[in-house]
C-alpha positions as CSV (number, residue, x, y, z in Angstrom):
1,M,119.0,110.7,88.7
2,Q,116.9,110.4,91.8
3,T,116.0,106.9,92.7
4,V,112.5,105.9,92.0
5,Y,112.0,105.2,95.7
6,A,113.0,108.6,96.7
7,I,110.8,110.2,94.1
8,M,107.8,108.3,95.2
9,Q,108.2,109.0,98.9
10,N,105.8,111.5,100.2
11,T,104.1,111.8,96.8
12,D,100.5,112.6,96.0
13,W,99.8,109.4,94.3
14,D,97.0,111.0,92.0
15,I,99.7,112.5,90.0
16,F,100.5,109.2,88.5
17,R,97.0,109.0,86.9
18,F,98.0,112.0,85.0
19,V,101.6,110.7,84.1
20,I,100.2,107.3,83.0
21,A,97.5,109.0,80.8
22,V,99.9,111.3,79.0
23,V,102.3,108.2,78.5
24,D,99.5,106.1,77.0
25,S,97.9,108.9,74.8
26,G,101.0,110.6,73.8
27,S,99.6,114.1,74.6
28,A,98.4,116.3,77.3
29,V,95.1,117.1,75.4
30,A,94.2,113.4,75.0
31,A,95.1,112.6,78.4
32,A,92.9,115.4,79.7
33,E,90.1,114.1,77.6
34,A,90.5,110.5,78.8
35,L,90.7,111.8,82.6
36,G,87.8,114.2,82.2
37,V,89.6,117.1,83.1
38,N,90.9,120.3,81.4
39,G,94.2,120.2,79.6
40,S,95.6,123.1,81.6
41,T,95.0,120.9,84.7
42,V,97.1,118.0,83.2
43,L,99.9,120.6,82.4
44,R,99.9,122.3,85.8
45,R,99.9,119.0,87.6
46,I,102.9,117.6,85.8
47,S,104.9,120.9,85.7
48,K,104.6,121.1,89.5
49,F,105.6,117.5,90.1
50,E,108.7,118.2,87.9
51,N,109.6,121.6,89.5
52,D,109.1,120.0,93.1
53,R,111.2,116.9,92.2
54,G,113.8,118.5,90.0
55,I,113.3,116.1,87.1
56,R,111.9,116.2,83.6
57,L,109.2,113.5,82.9
58,F,108.6,114.4,79.1
59,D,110.3,115.9,76.2
60,R,107.8,118.1,74.7
61,L,108.0,117.7,70.8
62,Q,105.9,118.8,68.1
63,T,104.7,115.2,67.5
64,G,103.7,114.9,71.1
65,Y,105.1,114.1,74.6
66,T,107.9,111.5,74.8
67,P,108.7,110.0,78.1
68,T,112.2,110.7,79.3
69,P,114.4,107.9,81.0
70,E,113.3,109.2,84.6
71,C,109.8,108.9,83.5
72,E,110.1,105.4,82.1
73,A,111.7,104.3,85.4
74,I,108.8,105.9,87.4
75,I,106.0,104.8,85.2
76,K,107.0,101.1,85.5
77,T,106.6,101.1,89.3
78,A,103.5,103.5,88.9
79,R,101.7,100.8,86.8
80,E,102.4,98.1,89.0
81,I,100.9,100.3,92.0
82,Q,97.9,101.0,89.7
83,E,97.4,97.2,89.2
84,S,97.6,96.5,92.7
85,I,95.1,99.3,93.7
86,A,92.7,98.0,91.1
87,V,93.0,94.4,92.6
88,I,92.2,96.0,96.1
89,D,89.3,98.1,94.7
90,L,87.7,95.1,93.0
91,G,88.0,93.0,96.2
92,I,86.3,95.8,98.3
93,A,83.6,96.2,95.6
94,G,82.9,92.5,95.4
95,Q,81.9,92.4,99.2
96,D,79.6,95.5,98.9
97,L,76.1,94.3,100.2
98,R,74.3,97.6,99.6
99,L,71.9,98.2,97.0
100,E,73.0,101.7,96.8
101,G,75.9,103.7,95.0
102,Q,77.3,104.2,91.7
103,L,77.0,101.5,88.9
104,T,78.8,101.9,85.5
105,V,77.5,100.1,82.5
106,T,79.2,100.1,79.0
107,T,77.4,99.1,75.8
108,T,77.0,100.6,72.4
109,D,74.6,103.1,70.9
110,T,73.0,100.3,68.9
111,F,71.9,98.3,71.9
112,L,71.1,101.1,74.2
113,E,68.8,102.5,71.6
114,A,67.3,99.4,70.5
115,V,66.7,97.2,73.7
116,L,68.4,98.6,76.7
117,A,67.1,102.1,77.6
118,D,63.9,101.1,79.1
119,I,65.3,98.0,80.9
120,I,67.9,100.3,82.6
121,L,65.2,103.0,83.6
122,E,63.0,100.1,84.8
123,F,66.0,99.0,87.0
124,N,66.5,102.3,88.2
125,K,62.8,102.8,89.3
126,E,63.0,99.6,91.3
127,N,66.4,100.5,92.9
128,P,66.2,104.4,93.4
129,H,69.4,104.4,95.5
130,I,71.6,102.9,92.6
131,N,72.7,105.6,90.2
132,V,73.5,103.9,86.8
133,D,76.1,105.6,84.4
134,V,75.9,104.4,80.9
135,T,79.1,104.7,78.8
136,V,78.2,104.4,75.3
137,T,81.2,103.4,73.1
138,N,82.3,100.9,70.5
139,E,85.5,100.6,72.5
140,R,86.3,97.7,74.9
141,L,86.7,99.3,78.2
142,S,88.7,97.4,80.9
143,L,86.5,95.9,83.7
144,A,89.5,94.9,85.6
145,N,90.6,98.6,85.8
146,R,87.0,99.5,86.7
147,D,86.5,101.6,83.7
148,A,83.2,99.9,84.0
149,D,81.4,97.5,86.2
150,I,79.3,95.7,83.6
151,A,79.6,95.3,79.9
152,I,76.7,94.5,77.5
153,R,78.6,93.7,74.3
154,A,78.2,91.4,71.3
155,S,81.0,88.8,70.9
156,K,81.4,85.3,69.5
157,T,83.9,84.6,72.2
158,P,84.0,87.0,75.2
159,P,87.3,87.4,77.1
160,E,88.1,84.5,79.4
161,H,88.8,86.7,82.4
162,L,85.2,87.9,82.6
163,V,82.0,86.1,83.7
164,G,78.6,86.5,82.5
165,Q,75.6,85.3,80.5
166,R,74.9,85.0,76.8
167,V,71.3,86.5,76.6
168,S,70.7,86.3,73.0
169,A,71.8,85.9,69.4
170,V,72.4,89.0,67.4
171,S,71.5,88.8,63.7
172,F,72.6,91.1,60.7
173,A,70.7,91.7,57.5
174,V,71.0,93.9,54.4
175,Y,68.8,97.1,54.3
176,G,67.9,99.7,51.8
177,S,65.7,102.8,51.6
178,V,62.0,102.1,51.1
179,T,61.5,105.1,48.7
180,S,64.9,105.3,46.8
181,L,65.1,101.4,46.2
182,G,61.5,100.9,45.3
183,S,62.4,99.6,41.7
184,L,64.3,96.7,43.1
185,P,62.6,93.3,43.0
186,A,60.8,92.2,46.1
187,E,63.5,89.5,47.0
188,P,66.6,90.9,45.1
189,T,69.9,88.7,44.9
190,I,73.2,89.7,46.1
191,D,74.2,90.0,42.4
192,E,71.5,92.6,41.9
193,L,72.7,94.6,44.8
194,K,76.6,94.6,44.9
195,E,77.1,97.3,42.2
196,L,74.9,99.7,44.0
197,H,75.7,102.6,46.5
198,W,76.8,100.9,49.8
199,I,77.4,102.2,53.2
200,G,80.5,100.5,55.0
201,P,81.5,100.2,58.7
202,G,84.0,102.8,59.8
203,E,87.0,102.1,61.9
204,S,85.4,101.8,65.3
205,I,83.1,99.0,64.3
206,A,85.5,97.4,61.6
207,G,86.0,94.5,64.0
208,S,82.2,93.5,63.8
209,P,81.3,90.6,61.4
210,V,80.0,93.1,58.9
211,K,83.3,94.2,57.4
212,D,84.5,90.7,56.6
213,W,81.3,89.8,54.9
214,M,81.3,93.1,52.8
215,D,84.9,92.4,51.9
216,R,84.1,89.0,50.5
217,N,80.9,90.0,48.8
218,I,80.7,93.6,47.8
219,P,83.3,95.3,45.3
220,A,85.4,98.1,47.1
221,K,84.3,100.5,44.5
222,S,80.7,100.1,45.5
223,V,81.4,101.2,49.1
224,R,80.9,104.9,48.6
225,V,80.5,106.2,52.3
226,T,81.5,104.7,55.7
227,A,80.2,105.5,59.1
228,D,81.7,104.4,62.5
229,T,78.5,103.5,64.2
230,F,75.5,101.3,63.1
231,P,73.1,104.2,63.8
232,G,75.2,106.3,61.5
233,M,75.1,103.6,58.8
234,R,71.4,103.4,59.3
235,A,71.0,107.1,58.7
236,C,73.0,106.9,55.4
237,A,70.8,104.1,54.4
238,Q,67.6,106.0,55.0
239,N,68.8,108.5,52.3
240,G,69.3,105.9,49.5
241,G,72.4,103.8,50.5
242,I,72.4,100.1,51.1
243,A,73.9,98.9,54.6
244,V,74.3,95.7,56.6
245,L,72.8,96.6,60.2
246,P,71.8,94.7,63.2
247,C,68.3,93.6,62.8
248,C,67.3,95.2,66.1
249,I,67.6,98.7,64.4
250,G,67.1,97.8,60.8
251,D,63.8,96.0,61.3
252,R,62.1,98.6,63.5
253,D,63.0,101.6,61.0
254,K,59.8,102.4,58.8
255,N,62.2,104.0,56.3
256,L,64.0,100.7,55.6
257,R,63.2,97.4,54.2
258,R,65.1,94.1,54.6
259,L,66.5,93.3,51.2
260,L,68.1,89.9,51.9
261,P,67.4,87.3,54.7
262,A,69.5,87.5,57.9
263,I,73.1,86.4,57.0
264,Q,73.9,83.3,59.2
265,E,77.6,83.7,59.0
266,M,77.4,87.2,60.6
267,E,75.4,86.1,63.5
268,T,77.0,86.7,67.1
269,S,76.0,86.8,70.5
270,L,75.0,89.4,73.0
271,W,76.5,89.0,76.5
272,V,76.2,90.6,79.9
273,L,79.7,90.5,81.5
274,T,81.3,91.4,84.8
275,H,84.6,90.9,86.5
276,P,84.5,87.8,88.7
277,D,85.8,89.7,91.7
278,I,82.7,91.9,91.9
279,R,80.1,89.5,90.6
280,K,78.7,89.1,94.3
281,S,78.3,92.6,94.9
282,A,74.6,93.2,95.6
283,K,74.1,96.1,93.1
284,I,76.1,94.1,90.4
285,S,74.2,90.9,90.9
286,A,70.8,92.8,91.1
287,F,71.6,94.6,87.8
288,T,72.9,91.6,85.8
289,K,69.8,89.5,86.8
290,H,67.5,92.2,85.8
291,V,69.1,93.2,82.6
292,S,69.7,89.6,81.5
293,K,66.0,88.7,82.2
294,G,64.9,91.9,80.2
295,L,67.1,91.2,77.2
296,R,66.1,87.4,77.0
297,E,62.4,88.7,76.6
298,K,63.6,90.8,73.7
299,H,65.5,88.3,71.8
300,Y,63.1,88.3,69.0
301,L,64.2,91.8,68.2
302,L,68.1,90.8,68.3
303,A,67.9,87.7,66.5
304,C,65.8,88.6,63.3
305,E,63.0,86.0,64.3
């Protein structure tokens, strides 16, 4: 087997992004999706590397791509290099004094819809040379790897390696359809609700406070439908189900009514977070100040006041 040093000499380093993506995802298709390229591009790049170097990186099995021993040896060094490049990249980005260029923000569809869209557009109007790319996902993207520059997310305890500001409490309450549940008392009890048709959180939001509360208070047999976003749960509730939703989307929906007061034990916090190495970047600093101010002004929507 060629040594790792020999293999990596005079190599186009971009290939290792493809290799790492396939190792992490287990398939060329999933790797292509993560990298934002065609599946054929991943296959072509890896095949060329294998043919040029005379090695096999993966065993192609029906269950997916399994790294060979040669690949395992290469990938260890490749990850170390990737981490070093990320550190250098963060250091350079942190010294950028220009109010221009690309800025990537990650948040959820709930917050983008309820409170963030107009704040971001206002920032863009004030800073026309900064392009804001919003990644909407319930997954926690890595700010250290520059998957995003800024994260606007709900958490009781944000990661210690990030810095930022708590901008508001985030409250949750139980909602149901105005038309379908009109026979309920004006202020029903949880006992009057627990046997009805509930909408539960799907896998991507199972880590939210909602699932724990429902596991303790709502019989499993009553959870007839699940949805993996809060706007999805809201849509189901509009059509006759009952769902626990963030107040910022539940209270503003004319098709829903709040059935119980905000549930204190589910309350969490909304944070604007970034990596400490880039917080002094001019565009990062400008954006975090703008969006933090805007969100504090909307705390009444987030905190069920």
